[in-house]
C-alpha positions as a Markdown table, in Angstrom:
| # | Residue | x | y | z |
|---|---|---|---|---|
| 1 | Met | 55.3 | 114.6 | 47.2 |
| 2 | Lys | 57.9 | 113.4 | 44.5 |
| 3 | Gln | 60.6 | 111.4 | 45.6 |
| 4 | Ile | 64.4 | 111.6 | 44.4 |
| 5 | Val | 66.2 | 108.3 | 45.6 |
| 6 | Ile | 70.0 | 109.1 | 45.7 |
| 7 | Leu | 72.3 | 105.6 | 46.2 |
| 8 | Gly | 75.3 | 106.0 | 47.7 |
| 9 | Ala | 76.8 | 108.8 | 50.5 |
| 10 | Gly | 79.9 | 109.0 | 48.9 |
| 11 | Ala | 81.3 | 111.8 | 47.3 |
| 12 | Gly | 79.0 | 111.8 | 44.3 |
| 13 | Gly | 75.9 | 111.1 | 46.5 |
| 14 | Thr | 76.9 | 113.4 | 49.1 |
| 15 | Met | 77.2 | 116.5 | 46.4 |
| 16 | Ser | 74.2 | 114.6 | 44.6 |
| 17 | Ala | 72.0 | 115.4 | 47.2 |
| 18 | Asn | 73.0 | 119.0 | 48.1 |
| 19 | His | 72.7 | 120.5 | 45.2 |
| 20 | Leu | 69.4 | 118.6 | 44.5 |
| 21 | Arg | 68.1 | 120.0 | 47.6 |
| 22 | Arg | 68.9 | 123.9 | 47.1 |
| 23 | Lys | 67.1 | 123.9 | 44.0 |
| 24 | Leu | 64.3 | 122.1 | 44.5 |
| 25 | Ser | 61.0 | 122.7 | 47.2 |
| 26 | Pro | 61.4 | 121.1 | 50.0 |
| 27 | Gln | 57.1 | 121.5 | 49.8 |
| 28 | Glu | 57.0 | 119.4 | 46.2 |
| 29 | Trp | 60.2 | 117.3 | 46.3 |
| 30 | Asn | 61.5 | 114.6 | 49.0 |
| 31 | Ile | 65.1 | 113.7 | 48.3 |
| 32 | Thr | 66.6 | 110.2 | 50.4 |
| 33 | Val | 70.2 | 109.0 | 50.5 |
| 34 | Ile | 70.4 | 105.2 | 51.4 |
| 35 | Asp | 74.1 | 103.6 | 52.0 |
| 36 | Arg | 75.4 | 101.1 | 54.2 |
| 37 | Asn | 77.6 | 103.0 | 55.9 |
| 38 | Ser | 77.3 | 105.8 | 58.7 |
| 39 | Leu | 80.3 | 107.3 | 58.1 |
| 40 | His | 81.8 | 109.3 | 55.3 |
| 41 | Tyr | 85.7 | 108.6 | 54.1 |
| 42 | Tyr | 87.9 | 111.3 | 52.8 |
| 43 | Gln | 89.6 | 108.0 | 50.3 |
| 44 | Pro | 92.4 | 109.9 | 49.4 |
| 45 | Gly | 93.2 | 109.8 | 53.2 |
| 46 | Phe | 93.6 | 105.9 | 52.6 |
| 47 | Leu | 96.6 | 106.6 | 50.3 |
| 48 | Phe | 98.2 | 108.3 | 53.4 |
| 49 | Leu | 97.4 | 106.4 | 56.0 |
| 50 | Pro | 100.1 | 103.8 | 55.7 |
| 51 | Phe | 103.1 | 106.1 | 55.7 |
| 52 | Arg | 101.3 | 107.8 | 58.3 |
| 53 | Phe | 101.9 | 111.0 | 55.9 |
| 54 | Lys | 101.6 | 114.5 | 57.9 |
| 55 | Gly | 98.4 | 114.8 | 60.2 |
| 56 | Tyr | 97.5 | 110.5 | 58.9 |
| 57 | Gln | 97.6 | 108.6 | 61.7 |
| 58 | Glu | 94.0 | 107.1 | 62.4 |
| 59 | Leu | 90.4 | 106.2 | 60.5 |
| 60 | Ser | 89.4 | 109.0 | 62.4 |
| 61 | Asp | 91.4 | 111.5 | 60.4 |
| 62 | Val | 90.0 | 110.6 | 57.3 |
| 63 | Ser | 86.2 | 109.9 | 58.6 |
| 64 | Lys | 82.9 | 112.1 | 59.6 |
| 65 | Pro | 79.4 | 111.2 | 60.0 |
| 66 | Thr | 77.9 | 111.0 | 56.9 |
| 67 | Arg | 74.2 | 112.5 | 58.5 |
| 68 | Arg | 76.4 | 116.2 | 59.1 |
| 69 | Leu | 77.9 | 116.1 | 55.6 |
| 70 | Ile | 73.9 | 116.4 | 54.2 |
| 71 | Asp | 72.1 | 119.1 | 54.2 |
| 72 | Asn | 69.0 | 118.6 | 56.9 |
| 73 | Gly | 66.6 | 118.7 | 54.6 |
| 74 | Val | 67.5 | 115.6 | 52.9 |
| 75 | Asp | 66.4 | 111.8 | 54.6 |
| 76 | Val | 69.3 | 109.7 | 55.3 |
| 77 | Val | 69.1 | 106.2 | 55.3 |
| 78 | Asn | 71.6 | 103.7 | 56.8 |
| 79 | Ala | 70.5 | 100.2 | 55.5 |
| 80 | Glu | 71.8 | 97.4 | 52.8 |
| 81 | Ile | 70.3 | 98.5 | 49.3 |
| 82 | Thr | 69.1 | 94.0 | 47.9 |
| 83 | Glu | 67.5 | 95.7 | 44.5 |
| 84 | Val | 67.1 | 98.1 | 42.0 |
| 85 | Asp | 63.3 | 97.8 | 40.9 |
| 86 | Thr | 63.6 | 99.6 | 38.0 |
| 87 | Lys | 60.1 | 98.3 | 36.5 |
| 88 | Asn | 58.2 | 99.6 | 39.0 |
| 89 | Asn | 61.0 | 102.7 | 40.2 |
| 90 | Val | 61.6 | 100.9 | 43.8 |
| 91 | Val | 64.5 | 100.4 | 46.1 |
| 92 | Lys | 64.2 | 97.6 | 48.4 |
| 93 | Thr | 66.3 | 97.8 | 51.5 |
| 94 | Arg | 66.6 | 95.7 | 54.4 |
| 95 | Ala | 65.8 | 98.7 | 56.3 |
| 96 | Gly | 62.5 | 99.0 | 53.8 |
| 97 | Asn | 61.4 | 100.0 | 50.1 |
| 98 | Phe | 61.9 | 103.2 | 48.5 |
| 99 | His | 59.8 | 104.8 | 45.3 |
| 100 | Tyr | 61.4 | 106.8 | 43.4 |
| 101 | Asp | 60.4 | 109.2 | 40.6 |
| 102 | Trp | 64.1 | 109.8 | 39.7 |
| 103 | Leu | 66.8 | 108.0 | 40.7 |
| 104 | Val | 70.5 | 108.6 | 41.0 |
| 105 | Ser | 73.1 | 105.7 | 41.0 |
| 106 | Ser | 76.1 | 106.6 | 42.7 |
| 107 | Leu | 77.5 | 103.9 | 44.5 |
| 108 | Gly | 81.0 | 103.3 | 43.4 |
| 109 | Cys | 83.1 | 100.5 | 43.1 |
| 110 | Arg | 85.2 | 97.7 | 44.6 |
| 111 | Ile | 87.9 | 95.4 | 44.9 |
| 112 | Ile | 87.5 | 91.4 | 44.7 |
| 113 | Pro | 90.9 | 89.5 | 46.3 |
| 114 | Asp | 89.1 | 86.3 | 45.0 |
| 115 | Gln | 89.4 | 86.9 | 41.2 |
| 116 | Ile | 93.7 | 86.2 | 41.8 |
| 117 | Asp | 94.4 | 82.8 | 42.4 |
| 118 | Gly | 96.4 | 83.3 | 46.1 |
| 119 | Met | 95.6 | 86.6 | 46.7 |
| 120 | Arg | 93.5 | 86.4 | 49.5 |
| 121 | Glu | 95.4 | 83.8 | 51.4 |
| 122 | Gly | 97.7 | 86.2 | 51.3 |
| 123 | Tyr | 96.3 | 88.6 | 52.7 |
| 124 | Glu | 97.7 | 90.2 | 56.1 |
| 125 | Gln | 100.8 | 88.1 | 55.6 |
| 126 | Asn | 102.8 | 89.6 | 53.2 |
| 127 | Val | 100.0 | 90.6 | 50.9 |
| 128 | Phe | 98.5 | 94.2 | 51.4 |
| 129 | Asp | 95.8 | 96.9 | 50.1 |
| 130 | Phe | 94.9 | 100.5 | 50.8 |
| 131 | Tyr | 91.5 | 100.7 | 48.9 |
| 132 | Thr | 89.5 | 99.9 | 52.2 |
| 133 | Pro | 89.5 | 101.5 | 55.7 |
| 134 | Asp | 90.7 | 98.0 | 57.0 |
| 135 | Gly | 93.4 | 97.6 | 54.4 |
| 136 | Ala | 94.9 | 101.2 | 55.0 |
| 137 | Ile | 95.3 | 100.1 | 59.0 |
| 138 | Lys | 96.7 | 96.9 | 58.2 |
| 139 | Leu | 99.7 | 98.3 | 55.8 |
| 140 | Gln | 100.5 | 100.9 | 58.3 |
| 141 | Arg | 101.5 | 98.4 | 60.3 |
| 142 | Ala | 102.9 | 96.4 | 57.8 |
| 143 | Leu | 105.1 | 99.4 | 57.0 |
| 144 | Asp | 105.9 | 99.4 | 60.4 |
| 145 | Arg | 107.3 | 96.5 | 60.7 |
| 146 | Phe | 109.2 | 96.5 | 57.3 |
| 147 | Asp | 113.1 | 96.9 | 57.7 |
| 148 | Gly | 113.9 | 96.1 | 54.5 |
| 149 | Gly | 113.5 | 94.1 | 51.5 |
| 150 | Lys | 111.9 | 94.4 | 48.2 |
| 151 | Leu | 108.4 | 96.5 | 48.2 |
| 152 | Val | 105.9 | 95.3 | 45.0 |
| 153 | Phe | 103.4 | 97.4 | 44.1 |
| 154 | Asn | 101.0 | 95.7 | 41.6 |
| 155 | Ile | 97.8 | 96.8 | 40.2 |
| 156 | Ala | 96.2 | 93.4 | 39.0 |
| 157 | Glu | 93.8 | 94.9 | 35.6 |
| 158 | Met | 92.3 | 98.0 | 34.5 |
| 159 | Pro | 90.1 | 100.1 | 35.6 |
| 160 | Ile | 91.0 | 101.1 | 39.0 |
| 161 | Lys | 90.1 | 103.6 | 41.2 |
| 162 | Cys | 92.4 | 106.7 | 41.2 |
| 163 | Pro | 94.3 | 105.6 | 38.4 |
| 164 | Val | 97.0 | 108.0 | 40.1 |
| 165 | Ala | 97.2 | 105.9 | 43.6 |
| 166 | Pro | 99.9 | 103.4 | 42.1 |
| 167 | Ile | 102.5 | 106.3 | 41.1 |
| 168 | Glu | 101.8 | 108.5 | 44.5 |
| 169 | Phe | 102.2 | 105.3 | 46.2 |
| 170 | Val | 105.8 | 104.4 | 45.1 |
| 171 | Phe | 107.0 | 108.1 | 45.1 |
| 172 | Leu | 105.5 | 108.4 | 48.8 |
| 173 | Ala | 106.9 | 104.5 | 49.3 |
| 174 | Asp | 110.9 | 106.6 | 48.1 |
| 175 | Tyr | 110.0 | 109.3 | 51.0 |
| 176 | Tyr | 108.9 | 107.5 | 53.7 |
| 177 | Phe | 111.7 | 105.0 | 53.6 |
| 178 | His | 114.0 | 107.9 | 52.9 |
| 179 | Thr | 112.8 | 109.4 | 56.8 |
| 180 | Lys | 113.1 | 105.9 | 58.0 |
| 181 | Gly | 116.7 | 106.2 | 57.4 |
| 182 | Ile | 116.1 | 102.8 | 55.7 |
| 183 | Arg | 116.0 | 103.5 | 51.7 |
| 184 | Asn | 119.4 | 101.8 | 50.7 |
| 185 | Lys | 118.1 | 98.8 | 52.3 |
| 186 | Val | 114.5 | 98.8 | 50.0 |
| 187 | Glu | 113.6 | 97.7 | 46.4 |
| 188 | Ile | 110.4 | 99.4 | 45.2 |
| 189 | Glu | 108.9 | 98.3 | 42.1 |
| 190 | Leu | 106.1 | 98.9 | 40.3 |
| 191 | Val | 104.0 | 96.6 | 38.5 |
| 192 | Thr | 101.5 | 97.3 | 35.9 |
| 193 | Pro | 99.6 | 95.9 | 33.2 |
| 194 | Leu | 99.7 | 99.4 | 31.4 |
| 195 | Thr | 102.5 | 100.1 | 28.7 |
| 196 | Gly | 104.0 | 102.9 | 31.2 |
| 197 | Ala | 103.3 | 104.4 | 34.5 |
| 198 | Phe | 99.8 | 106.0 | 33.6 |
| 199 | Thr | 96.8 | 105.9 | 31.1 |
| 200 | Lys | 97.9 | 109.1 | 29.7 |
| 201 | Pro | 101.3 | 109.6 | 27.2 |
| 202 | Ile | 102.6 | 112.7 | 28.2 |
| 203 | Ala | 102.0 | 112.8 | 31.6 |
| 204 | Ser | 103.1 | 108.8 | 31.9 |
| 205 | Lys | 107.0 | 110.0 | 30.0 |
| 206 | Val | 107.0 | 112.5 | 33.3 |
| 207 | Phe | 106.3 | 110.0 | 35.7 |
| 208 | Ser | 108.8 | 107.7 | 34.4 |
| 209 | Glu | 111.6 | 110.1 | 34.6 |
| 210 | Ile | 110.3 | 111.3 | 38.4 |
| 211 | Ala | 110.4 | 107.5 | 38.8 |
| 212 | Lys | 113.5 | 106.9 | 37.3 |
| 213 | Glu | 115.8 | 109.8 | 39.3 |
| 214 | Lys | 114.6 | 108.1 | 42.8 |
| 215 | Gly | 115.3 | 105.1 | 41.9 |
| 216 | Ile | 111.9 | 103.3 | 41.7 |
| 217 | Lys | 111.7 | 100.3 | 38.7 |
| 218 | Ile | 108.6 | 100.3 | 36.2 |
| 219 | Thr | 107.8 | 96.9 | 34.7 |
| 220 | Thr | 104.8 | 97.2 | 32.7 |
| 221 | Asp | 102.6 | 94.9 | 30.3 |
| 222 | Phe | 102.3 | 92.1 | 33.7 |
| 223 | Ser | 99.1 | 91.2 | 33.5 |
| 224 | Leu | 98.6 | 89.5 | 36.3 |
| 225 | Gly | 97.5 | 85.9 | 36.7 |
| 226 | Tyr | 98.7 | 84.5 | 40.3 |
| 227 | Val | 99.8 | 85.4 | 43.6 |
| 228 | Asp | 102.3 | 83.2 | 45.9 |
| 229 | His | 102.1 | 84.4 | 49.0 |
| 230 | Val | 104.1 | 80.8 | 50.3 |
| 231 | Asn | 107.3 | 81.8 | 48.1 |
| 232 | Lys | 107.0 | 85.4 | 47.9 |
| 233 | Lys | 106.1 | 85.6 | 44.0 |
| 234 | Ile | 103.3 | 86.6 | 41.8 |
| 235 | Arg | 103.3 | 85.4 | 38.2 |
| 236 | Ser | 101.6 | 86.9 | 35.1 |
| 237 | Tyr | 99.3 | 85.3 | 32.8 |
| 238 | Thr | 102.3 | 84.6 | 30.5 |
| 239 | Lys | 104.3 | 82.9 | 33.3 |
| 240 | Gln | 106.6 | 85.6 | 33.9 |
| 241 | Glu | 107.2 | 85.6 | 37.8 |
| 242 | Leu | 108.4 | 88.6 | 40.6 |
| 243 | Asp | 109.7 | 87.9 | 43.4 |
| 244 | Tyr | 108.6 | 90.5 | 46.4 |
| 245 | Asp | 109.3 | 90.7 | 50.0 |
| 246 | Leu | 106.1 | 93.1 | 51.1 |
| 247 | Leu | 103.4 | 93.1 | 48.0 |
| 248 | Val | 100.8 | 95.8 | 48.0 |
| 249 | Ala | 97.9 | 95.0 | 45.9 |
| 250 | Ile | 94.7 | 96.2 | 43.5 |
| 251 | Ala | 92.8 | 93.7 | 43.3 |
| 252 | Pro | 90.6 | 93.4 | 40.1 |
| 253 | Thr | 87.5 | 96.0 | 40.6 |
| 254 | Glu | 84.4 | 96.1 | 39.8 |
| 255 | Gly | 81.4 | 98.0 | 40.2 |
| 256 | Ala | 78.4 | 97.3 | 43.1 |
| 257 | Glu | 77.3 | 93.8 | 42.9 |
| 258 | Val | 73.6 | 94.8 | 44.0 |
| 259 | Ile | 73.6 | 97.0 | 40.2 |
| 260 | Glu | 75.0 | 93.8 | 38.4 |
| 261 | Glu | 72.1 | 91.6 | 40.2 |
| 262 | Ser | 69.6 | 94.6 | 39.5 |
| 263 | Gly | 70.2 | 94.5 | 35.6 |
| 264 | Leu | 71.6 | 97.8 | 35.6 |
| 265 | Gly | 74.6 | 96.8 | 35.0 |
| 266 | Asn | 77.3 | 95.8 | 31.9 |
| 267 | Gly | 78.4 | 92.5 | 33.4 |
| 268 | Ala | 80.6 | 94.1 | 35.9 |
| 269 | Gly | 78.7 | 95.9 | 37.7 |
| 270 | Tyr | 79.1 | 99.4 | 36.2 |
| 271 | Ile | 75.8 | 101.0 | 35.1 |
| 272 | Arg | 75.7 | 102.1 | 31.2 |
| 273 | Thr | 76.1 | 105.6 | 31.2 |
| 274 | Asp | 75.5 | 108.3 | 28.2 |
| 275 | Lys | 79.5 | 110.0 | 28.6 |
| 276 | His | 78.2 | 113.7 | 28.2 |
| 277 | Thr | 74.2 | 113.5 | 29.9 |
| 278 | Leu | 75.2 | 111.3 | 32.6 |
| 279 | Lys | 71.8 | 109.6 | 31.7 |
| 280 | Ala | 71.9 | 105.9 | 32.2 |
| 281 | Thr | 71.7 | 104.0 | 29.3 |
| 282 | Gly | 68.3 | 102.3 | 28.6 |
| 283 | His | 66.7 | 104.2 | 31.5 |
| 284 | Asn | 64.4 | 107.5 | 31.3 |
| 285 | Asn | 64.7 | 108.2 | 34.8 |
| 286 | Ile | 67.6 | 107.4 | 36.2 |
| 287 | Tyr | 71.7 | 109.0 | 36.2 |
| 288 | Ser | 74.7 | 107.6 | 37.4 |
| 289 | Ile | 77.3 | 109.5 | 38.3 |
| 290 | Gly | 81.2 | 108.6 | 39.8 |
| 291 | Asp | 83.2 | 104.9 | 40.2 |
| 292 | Gly | 80.4 | 102.8 | 39.5 |
| 293 | Thr | 79.7 | 104.3 | 35.6 |
| 294 | Asp | 81.0 | 102.6 | 32.4 |
| 295 | Leu | 83.0 | 106.3 | 31.3 |
| 296 | Pro | 86.1 | 106.0 | 30.0 |
| 297 | Thr | 87.3 | 108.5 | 32.7 |
| 298 | Ser | 89.4 | 108.3 | 36.0 |
| 299 | Lys | 87.2 | 106.8 | 39.0 |
| 300 | Ala | 88.0 | 109.2 | 40.9 |
| 301 | Gly | 86.6 | 111.7 | 43.9 |
| 302 | Ser | 87.2 | 115.2 | 41.5 |
| 303 | Val | 85.5 | 113.5 | 38.8 |
| 304 | Ala | 82.6 | 112.9 | 41.1 |
| 305 | His | 81.9 | 116.5 | 42.5 |
| 306 | Phe | 82.4 | 117.6 | 38.4 |
| 307 | Glu | 79.9 | 114.9 | 37.4 |
| 308 | Ser | 77.6 | 115.7 | 40.1 |
| 309 | Glu | 77.4 | 119.4 | 39.1 |
| 310 | Val | 76.4 | 118.4 | 35.4 |
| 311 | Met | 73.8 | 115.8 | 36.4 |
| 312 | Ala | 72.0 | 118.3 | 38.7 |
| 313 | Lys | 71.3 | 120.4 | 36.2 |
| 314 | Asn | 70.9 | 117.7 | 33.5 |
| 315 | Leu | 67.9 | 116.6 | 36.3 |
| 316 | Leu | 66.3 | 120.0 | 37.0 |
| 317 | Asn | 65.9 | 120.6 | 33.9 |
| 318 | Glu | 64.0 | 117.5 | 32.8 |
| 319 | Ile | 62.0 | 118.0 | 36.0 |
| 320 | Lys | 61.2 | 121.5 | 34.1 |
| 321 | Gly | 60.2 | 120.1 | 31.0 |
| 322 | Lys | 63.5 | 120.8 | 28.9 |
| 323 | Glu | 66.1 | 118.8 | 27.9 |
| 324 | Pro | 69.0 | 117.7 | 29.7 |
| 325 | Lys | 71.3 | 119.7 | 27.8 |
| 326 | Ala | 74.2 | 120.1 | 30.4 |
| 327 | Arg | 77.9 | 118.0 | 28.8 |
| 328 | Phe | 80.3 | 116.2 | 30.7 |
| 329 | Asp | 83.8 | 116.3 | 29.2 |
| 330 | Gly | 85.5 | 113.7 | 31.3 |
| 331 | His | 87.0 | 116.2 | 33.2 |
| 332 | Ser | 89.4 | 115.0 | 36.0 |
| 333 | Asn | 92.0 | 116.2 | 38.0 |
| 334 | Cys | 94.5 | 115.5 | 41.0 |
| 335 | Phe | 97.2 | 116.5 | 42.9 |
| 336 | Ile | 99.9 | 113.4 | 43.1 |
| 337 | Glu | 102.5 | 114.0 | 46.3 |
| 338 | Ser | 105.7 | 112.9 | 45.2 |
| 339 | Gly | 107.5 | 113.1 | 48.6 |
| 340 | Phe | 110.2 | 115.4 | 50.3 |
| 341 | Asn | 107.7 | 118.1 | 50.4 |
| 342 | Lys | 107.0 | 118.3 | 46.6 |
| 343 | Ala | 103.5 | 117.5 | 44.4 |
| 344 | Leu | 102.6 | 117.4 | 40.9 |
| 345 | Leu | 99.4 | 118.7 | 39.7 |
| 346 | Ile | 97.2 | 116.8 | 36.0 |
| 347 | Asp | 93.9 | 118.2 | 34.3 |
| 348 | Phe | 92.6 | 116.2 | 31.6 |
| 349 | Asn | 89.3 | 114.9 | 30.0 |
| 350 | Tyr | 88.0 | 112.6 | 27.7 |
| 351 | Lys | 90.0 | 114.1 | 25.1 |
| 352 | Ala | 92.8 | 115.7 | 26.0 |
| 353 | Glu | 95.8 | 114.4 | 28.1 |
| 354 | Pro | 97.1 | 116.4 | 31.3 |
| 355 | Leu | 99.4 | 119.5 | 29.9 |
| 356 | Pro | 102.0 | 121.1 | 31.5 |
| 357 | Gly | 101.1 | 124.8 | 32.1 |
| 358 | Lys | 99.4 | 126.6 | 35.3 |
| 359 | Phe | 96.4 | 125.8 | 37.2 |
| 360 | Pro | 93.5 | 127.6 | 37.6 |
| 361 | Leu | 94.8 | 130.8 | 36.6 |
| 362 | Pro | 97.3 | 131.4 | 33.1 |
| 363 | Val | 100.7 | 132.8 | 34.2 |
| 364 | Val | 100.1 | 133.2 | 38.1 |
| 365 | Gly | 98.6 | 129.8 | 38.5 |
| 366 | Pro | 99.3 | 129.7 | 41.7 |
| 367 | Phe | 99.5 | 125.2 | 40.7 |
| 368 | Ser | 101.9 | 123.8 | 38.7 |
| 369 | Leu | 100.8 | 121.7 | 35.8 |
| 370 | Leu | 102.7 | 118.8 | 35.3 |
| 371 | Lys | 105.6 | 119.6 | 37.2 |
| 372 | Glu | 106.8 | 118.8 | 41.4 |
| 373 | Thr | 106.8 | 122.3 | 43.8 |
| 374 | Ser | 106.3 | 123.2 | 46.8 |
| 375 | Ile | 103.0 | 125.1 | 46.2 |
| 376 | Asn | 101.3 | 121.7 | 44.9 |
| 377 | His | 102.5 | 120.5 | 47.7 |
| 378 | Gln | 100.2 | 122.9 | 50.2 |
| 379 | Gly | 97.7 | 122.3 | 47.9 |
| 380 | Lys | 97.3 | 118.7 | 48.3 |
| 381 | Leu | 97.8 | 119.4 | 52.0 |
| 382 | Ala | 94.9 | 121.9 | 52.1 |
| 383 | Phe | 92.5 | 120.0 | 50.0 |
| 384 | Arg | 91.3 | 117.6 | 53.2 |
| 385 | Trp | 90.0 | 120.4 | 54.4 |
| 386 | Ala | 88.2 | 121.7 | 51.2 |
| 387 | Tyr | 87.1 | 118.4 | 50.9 |
| 388 | Trp | 85.2 | 118.7 | 53.7 |
| 389 | Asn | 84.1 | 121.8 | 54.0 |
| 390 | Gln | 83.6 | 123.1 | 50.3 |
| 391 | Ile | 83.2 | 120.4 | 48.0 |
| 392 | Leu | 81.0 | 118.1 | 50.0 |
| 393 | Thr | 78.7 | 120.8 | 50.9 |
| 394 | Cys | 79.3 | 122.4 | 47.4 |
| 395 | Lys | 80.5 | 125.6 | 48.7 |
| 396 | Leu | 83.8 | 126.4 | 46.1 |
| 397 | Pro | 84.0 | 129.0 | 43.9 |
| 398 | Gly | 82.7 | 128.2 | 40.3 |
| 399 | Glu | 83.8 | 129.9 | 36.6 |
| 400 | Pro | 86.2 | 131.4 | 36.0 |
| 401 | Ile | 88.1 | 130.0 | 39.1 |
| 402 | Met | 86.8 | 126.1 | 39.1 |
| 403 | Thr | 84.9 | 124.6 | 36.0 |
| 404 | Asn | 83.2 | 121.3 | 35.8 |
| 405 | Tyr | 84.5 | 121.6 | 32.1 |
| 406 | Cys | 88.0 | 121.0 | 31.1 |
| 407 | Ser | 89.8 | 124.0 | 30.0 |
| 408 | Pro | 92.4 | 124.7 | 28.2 |
| 409 | Thr | 93.1 | 128.2 | 30.1 |
| 410 | Gly | 96.6 | 128.5 | 31.0 |
| 411 | Lys | 97.4 | 125.1 | 29.4 |
| 412 | Lys | 100.4 | 124.4 | 26.9 |
| 413 | Val | 98.0 | 123.5 | 24.2 |
| 414 | Ser | 100.8 | 122.9 | 21.2 |
| 415 | Met | 101.8 | 119.8 | 22.5 |
| 416 | Leu | 98.6 | 118.2 | 21.1 |
| 417 | Lys | 98.5 | 117.3 | 17.5 |
| 418 | Asp | 94.6 | 119.2 | 17.9 |
| 419 | Gly | 94.2 | 121.3 | 20.6 |
| 420 | Lys | 91.1 | 122.4 | 19.9 |
| 421 | Ala | 89.7 | 119.5 | 19.3 |
| 422 | Ala | 90.6 | 118.0 | 22.4 |
| 423 | Phe | 89.3 | 120.6 | 24.5 |
| 424 | Glu | 85.7 | 120.5 | 23.0 |
| 425 | Ile | 82.8 | 117.7 | 23.3 |
């Protein structure tokens, strides 16, 4: 019996397991997924929990047992991974060792507050995050108590998980404080090391204009060096200081520690990965997808979704003795809640920026790109159901409705200098 081992049962690992199980004979191939957690979290919900946003109250609203989401023909092991021995093709865990013929890594990334002086010391006093289940609930309680002052959202450094989360958070904060009737008592400021509100210029301009309309200040080029939770200040490496009453922080982010310790990392725990085939660089029988890669695209669930489809095609081809010819183009898309029952949608890849237009079909949409609409908001609300019932289970319709590549269809490609090239790999 040949063995495929998948590291991580998050979005990428779950979809990879389901794709491969349906394509490979269970009499010839055994598939094992290893994750230390027995619960799978709908991570976009971590951003909504602090605001008690439309049905997001408790962790039970964003979690399900991992075993229920993965096909019955897949072995699920809940154990901590201690080493990946690539020379002997063995994954070592606290529950035993697992040999593999093929390995798929989807271990994701993690925040490391200890890398910023003073950040950890301020946790649960006036410094919070929403990038962990525990953090999201503690921030929820902090916002319940918050009755006015200056809320600062800070990104310590890039890359981070879900690059649109900061702008979405401050938009929702504006909405939240309006609904509480205290918006006139709250200052909201987004502090970022980037030169704008987002990594892509066209989208950044749109987000900045919305922020200005909402009275949200954006401070750019701020590289966080120190958090003074006693005096409620943050200081940049260039000695710039900003005051806060409540700090929501995204700490420095790295890949899984075991990846680095096993010699697979790039120095920060991210696996060096071919940006098109998704094979781990220098390893003939390892693929890497999701937030734990070093690819120049968003660390987001949609990316893991599209990557899992490309990875599965390539791995299956290699099993048949063929070349891994499927190509990933960096495709990413995301709904962005802007409050007041409206949301935006962006769709882009390695080369193409988010552009205005309609999605997924030209003219009819029904979703609008880079524009606040109520239909986009409904799409965002429906996404949780789709995640549990269609995306993780790999039941979404494929082409031409949903593609794992970024299509120019429906977009105002004329806004790009070289639109044709931007949508080619």
